C-alpha positions in Angstrom: 127.2 -19.0 239.9 125.1 -18.5 236.7 125.3 -15.5 234.4 122.1 -13.7 235.2 121.0 -10.1 234.5 121.7 -7.6 237.3 120.6 -4.0 237.2 123.4 -1.4 237.9 121.5 1.8 238.7 119.1 3.0 241.4 115.4 2.1 240.8 113.0 4.9 241.3 109.4 3.8 241.4 106.5 4.3 243.8 107.4 1.0 245.4 110.8 2.4 246.5 109.2 4.0 249.6 110.9 4.7 252.9 109.2 3.4 256.0 109.4 6.6 258.1 107.6 8.5 255.3 104.9 5.9 255.1 104.4 6.0 258.8 104.0 9.8 258.7 101.5 9.7 255.9 98.9 6.9 256.5 96.7 8.4 253.8 99.1 6.8 251.3 98.0 3.3 252.4 94.9 3.5 254.6 91.3 3.5 253.2 88.6 4.1 255.8 85.2 2.8 254.7 82.0 4.9 254.8 78.5 3.5 255.6 77.6 3.1 251.9 80.7 1.0 251.2 80.1 -1.2 254.2 76.5 -1.8 253.1 77.9 -2.6 249.6 80.0 -5.5 251.1 77.2 -6.7 253.3 74.6 -6.9 250.5 77.1 -8.8 248.2 77.8 -11.2 251.1 74.1 -11.8 251.8 73.5 -12.5 248.1 76.3 -15.0 248.0 75.2 -16.8 251.1 71.8 -17.5 249.5 73.5 -19.5 246.7 74.5 -22.3 249.0 78.1 -22.5 247.7 81.3 -23.0 249.6 83.2 -19.8 250.3 86.1 -21.1 248.3 84.0 -21.1 245.1 83.2 -17.3 245.2 83.7 -15.3 242.1 83.4 -11.6 241.3 80.1 -12.3 239.5 78.6 -14.0 242.6 79.8 -11.1 244.8 78.2 -8.1 243.0 79.4 -4.7 244.2 77.5 -1.5 243.3 80.4 0.9 243.6 83.4 -0.4 245.5 84.5 -2.5 242.5 85.9 0.8 241.1 88.1 1.2 244.2 89.3 -2.4 243.9 90.3 -1.8 240.3 92.4 1.2 241.5 93.8 -1.0 244.3 94.9 -3.6 241.8 96.8 -0.9 239.9 98.2 0.4 243.2 99.5 -3.0 244.1 101.2 -3.7 240.8 102.4 -0.2 239.8 102.1 1.9 243.0 103.5 1.6 246.5 102.1 -2.0 246.8 100.2 -1.8 250.1 96.8 -0.8 251.4 94.7 -1.4 254.5 90.9 -1.2 254.3 89.5 -0.2 257.7 86.0 0.1 259.2 84.3 -3.2 258.7 82.1 -3.9 261.9 83.3 -7.4 262.0 81.9 -7.9 265.5 78.5 -7.9 263.9 79.3 -10.8 261.5 79.4 -14.5 261.8 82.7 -16.1 260.8 81.0 -17.3 257.5 79.9 -13.7 256.7 83.3 -12.3 257.4 85.0 -15.0 255.3 82.5 -14.3 252.5 83.3 -10.6 252.5 87.0 -11.2 252.6 87.1 -13.8 249.8 84.6 -11.8 247.8 86.8 -8.7 247.8 89.7 -11.0 246.8 87.7 -12.4 243.9 87.5 -8.8 242.4 91.3 -8.6 242.5 92.3 -12.0 241.2 92.2 -15.8 241.8 92.8 -17.3 245.2 95.7 -19.7 245.5 96.3 -22.7 247.8 98.3 -21.8 250.9 99.3 -25.3 251.9 99.4 -28.9 250.7 95.8 -29.4 252.0 94.5 -26.9 249.4 93.3 -24.2 251.8 92.6 -21.0 249.9 91.4 -19.4 253.1 94.2 -19.5 255.6 94.0 -19.1 259.3 96.9 -17.3 260.9 97.1 -18.2 264.6 99.3 -19.9 267.2 98.7 -23.6 266.9 101.4 -24.5 269.5 103.8 -25.6 266.8 107.5 -25.7 267.6 109.2 -22.7 265.8 112.5 -24.6 265.9 111.1 -27.6 264.0 112.3 -27.3 260.3 108.9 -28.5 259.1 107.0 -25.8 261.0 105.4 -22.9 259.1 106.3 -19.9 261.3 102.8 -18.3 261.0 101.5 -21.2 263.1 103.5 -19.9 266.1 103.6 -16.8 268.3 107.2 -16.1 267.4 108.6 -13.2 265.5 108.3 -14.2 261.8 111.2 -12.1 260.3 110.8 -10.3 257.0 109.8 -12.5 254.1 107.6 -12.9 251.0 104.8 -15.4 250.4 104.4 -17.7 247.3 101.8 -15.6 245.5 101.5 -12.2 243.8 99.6 -10.7 246.7 99.0 -11.7 250.3 96.0 -10.3 252.1 95.0 -10.5 255.8 91.7 -9.9 257.6 92.1 -9.3 261.3 89.4 -11.2 263.3 90.9 -10.8 266.8 94.1 -9.1 268.1 96.5 -10.7 270.5 96.7 -9.5 274.1 100.0 -7.9 273.4 102.2 -7.6 270.2 101.6 -9.1 266.8 102.3 -5.9 265.0 102.5 -6.0 261.2 105.7 -4.8 259.6 106.5 -3.9 256.0 109.6 -2.9 254.1 110.3 -2.1 250.5 112.6 -4.5 248.7 113.4 -1.9 246.1 114.7 0.5 248.8 116.8 -2.4 250.2 118.2 -2.9 246.7 119.0 0.8 246.4 120.7 0.9 249.8 122.8 -2.1 249.1 123.7 -0.7 245.7 125.0 2.4 247.5 126.8 0.7 250.3 127.9 -2.8 249.1 127.3 -3.5 245.4 129.6 -6.5 245.7 127.2 -8.2 248.2 124.1 -7.1 246.3 125.2 -8.9 243.2 125.3 -12.2 245.2 121.6 -11.9 246.0 120.9 -12.4 242.3 122.4 -16.0 242.5 120.0 -18.9 242.9 119.7 -19.8 246.6 118.0 -22.8 248.0 114.8 -22.4 250.1 113.2 -25.2 252.2 109.8 -26.4 251.1 109.1 -27.3 254.8 107.7 -30.7 253.9 105.2 -29.5 251.3 106.8 -31.1 248.2 105.1 -31.4 244.8 105.4 -34.8 243.1 108.8 -35.4 241.6 110.4 -32.2 243.2 113.2 -31.8 245.6 112.5 -30.8 249.3 113.8 -27.4 248.4 113.8 -25.0 245.4 116.2 -22.5 244.1 115.1 -18.9 243.4 117.4 -15.8 243.8 116.3 -13.4 246.5 116.5 -10.7 243.8 115.4 -11.2 240.2 115.7 -8.7 237.4 113.3 -9.6 234.6 111.8 -7.5 231.8 112.5 -4.3 233.6 111.2 -5.4 237.0 113.0 -6.1 240.2 111.2 -8.9 242.0 112.0 -10.2 245.5 111.6 -13.7 246.9 112.9 -14.3 250.4 112.5 -16.3 253.6 115.7 -16.4 255.6 114.7 -19.1 258.1 113.8 -21.4 255.2 117.0 -20.5 253.4 119.0 -21.5 256.5 117.0 -24.7 257.1 117.5 -25.8 253.4 121.2 -26.1 254.0 120.5 -29.4 255.8 119.6 -31.2 252.5 122.0 -33.4 250.6 122.9 -32.0 247.2 121.9 -28.4 248.0 124.3 -25.7 246.9 126.1 -24.5 250.0 126.2 -20.9 250.9 129.6 -19.2 250.8 130.7 -16.9 253.6 130.1 -14.0 251.2 126.6 -15.1 250.5 125.9 -15.3 254.3 127.3 -11.8 254.6 125.0 -10.6 251.8 122.0 -12.2 253.4 122.9 -10.8 256.8 123.1 -7.3 255.3 119.8 -7.8 253.7 118.3 -8.8 257.0 119.9 -5.8 258.7 118.4 -3.4 256.3 114.9 -5.0 256.6 115.1 -4.2 260.3 116.3 -0.6 259.8 113.7 1.6 261.6 114.1 4.2 258.9 113.3 1.8 256.1 110.5 -0.3 257.6 107.2 0.7 259.2 104.6 -1.0 261.3 100.9 -1.1 261.9 98.7 -2.7 264.5 95.9 -4.4 262.6 92.5 -3.9 264.2 89.5 -6.3 264.1 87.9 -5.8 260.6 91.1 -4.4 259.0 92.0 -6.0 255.6 95.6 -5.6 254.6 96.9 -6.1 251.0 100.7 -6.5 250.3 102.3 -6.9 246.9 104.8 -9.7 247.4 107.0 -8.9 244.4 108.1 -5.4 245.6 108.1 -5.7 249.4 108.5 -8.0 252.4 106.3 -8.4 255.4 106.8 -9.5 259.0 105.0 -9.8 262.3 106.4 -9.2 265.8 106.0 -11.9 268.4 102.9 -11.8 270.5 101.4 -12.8 273.8 97.9 -14.3 273.4 94.9 -14.3 275.6 94.4 -17.3 277.9 90.8 -17.9 276.7 90.7 -19.9 273.4 87.8 -17.9 272.1 89.7 -14.6 272.5 93.0 -15.6 270.9 94.6 -13.8 268.0 93.1 -14.9 264.6 93.5 -13.6 261.1 92.2 -14.9 257.8 94.7 -15.0 254.9 94.4 -15.0 251.2 97.0 -15.6 248.5 96.0 -14.0 245.2 97.2 -14.1 241.6 96.1 -10.9 239.9 95.4 -10.0 236.3 97.7 -7.6 234.5 100.6 -8.3 236.8 104.3 -8.3 235.9 106.0 -11.3 234.1 108.1 -13.6 236.3 111.3 -15.4 235.3 111.3 -19.1 234.6 112.9 -19.9 238.0 109.6 -19.1 239.7 108.1 -22.2 238.2 110.0 -24.2 240.9 107.7 -22.7 243.5 104.7 -21.2 241.6 104.2 -24.3 239.3 103.0 -21.9 236.6 104.2 -18.3 235.8 101.1 -17.6 233.8 99.9 -14.1 234.8 96.6 -14.3 236.7 97.0 -18.1 237.3 100.2 -18.7 239.3 101.4 -19.2 242.8 100.3 -21.2 245.8 101.3 -24.7 247.0 100.1 -27.7 245.1 101.0 -31.3 245.7 99.5 -34.6 244.5 97.0 -34.6 247.4 95.9 -31.0 247.1 92.1 -30.3 246.8 91.1 -26.6 246.9 88.6 -25.5 249.6 88.0 -22.8 252.2 87.8 -24.1 255.8 86.0 -21.6 258.1 87.7 -22.9 261.3 
């Protein structure tokens, strides 16, 4: 493989958390809103809705906050330099229309960074729900099914979810620190860890920018300017092996990927949370992976599990290596990530 930089020592940062410790100390990642903070969001949303603009056009200036903007500045730093996760809880979402809920969600996101397209259709507001898609189809995005997702990262600096409705059973959100996985592999199998710094093909699942291959090659682990950055989706790595010209995985690479997966599922390393209606979760993609357990949905269409999703590029973030251009298009800080093809037009569908 290529000669690429690989760190050789443990990495001790706030992002190197252990799941059982996070589960025992929710105050490290849970922010419960008070009445004044809820009112702050509602007033900003009401202001924006008088402007007659699409939710996808929202800016921080058009979503004026009286005091919670200070917390969002702290959250941005927490995502980049801290443990990389927060859940904001307490929004009375049952009192809101779908448009108001989307306005609050996208308005909060606008104070953290710029929203990115999540598919070739240019959706900056994603809808996470079971569409009946076949999970075994190599063109299916797994979030469109009710199946277990497996631990992965998304194609943006930050992924955020707002829970609209829960499933009848299951659908638990899971998180694990990529830095802790690195440290564990360094301790147990440094020979396999080194292979995860090799460029490995990942399937684009049919969303192919003009002139690009149906896959791209980014190492699961990257060491760049003093930062360990993770990029990973095992199902898409496996399905990329079907393409002609792709670099085939060796047995040792498969062993390394299997060990990585085993560690993501270690109950000591990961932790879970059941998102409640109104919860807003923020996850920093560069230092951790997220997952969702399978779920059983309600029989009534109007009650079925539904989450909004944002992909964000945030100001002041870490630099990324050149190989991320294959997926992010640009690696310019604050203006990178998302899925752009020749047909992409940015908008925020409410349904």
